[in-house]
Steps between C-alpha positions, in 0.01 A plus 500: 500500500142390558328792328580411136311174551222643719228505236586155368513357852170668590310367201655153477567410864269716711192458283441862402371589155654757271197718577591493872849642447406864426283506811772337711773737385270804496390454861857418607617817323240710683621365834858571392410861419329533837775339708797658317484840671429334836809281462704809409383681813572192712852491350555859606354445846638157596806479277552380148686187609220402740234533229724304261535222758123500557448467124758220490320298766159557342643420157665180613180376662283594204735353240509177701120483507434625147749278319362187665130559424287271291157582361376781726190725510544846348438685828784316677737554208409870502568536874832314471601704194427828680710389800780380271512836325487679836822322594657563160413870507620544858836367384507710183396829661732466799798384295458773239485761772805359677704451183443858382665623821835351393619752237552870553218714365711609201562134403148368564381510136799305369477257792130435436569442130762237579279351772212470252722327245634254757143431619379426149794271426438321830132456417593348166747260659247406769236429233745286304593301812132460587438375145758229561316387813135493394363284222162521335348167409307449179174530695613843626576404860809680636735260676770590755334827603543407869873451434510845344325632810773351720767666287323834544456444875871416531600817314293730722713474819810544284362827366406599857863448599611725216249762616659487849833591336342784301320628809828503693666696218220756501502534879880546505483748213227702669681504834816642335322761289312809598181306456177689553216264604244752375636491144297251294792443262737371768251298706 
């Protein structure tokens, strides 16, 4: 919900220039590439739900800070952006891994296709709702971004609750099946 307005918020509220954005997103992307495999390994070692919950807590904190910023130096925005994306990616990596354990192997392709469609529809709805919350003034300033942040923060524990349900389904399914913990497709 906050990402579609990230560039506008950064340039009009945080004081970044359009020339700062490629550097901000490029450095954040490099950290994302670096931390992605680490988060995946942590999901395998400590549990997908635990990494998702870690990402939820980090995400909630970072959204709360980020959405309430005013004019801020580039270095601070960069650090906060990297931490925000760390939380987001912890949630995405762990949830994707957990969700793919739901269908049987023979149904996984169809399941992922439907899951992708539902995700894209949800992203569109979330962007539309976010567009109803934020308003851009004639001078470019984005109003109600903190309110949008609170909506996002409120949705995160709800999604964590849903992940508890999914995790329980996967645990029950694996305990009933001839699950092999050494098989990467069933883990």
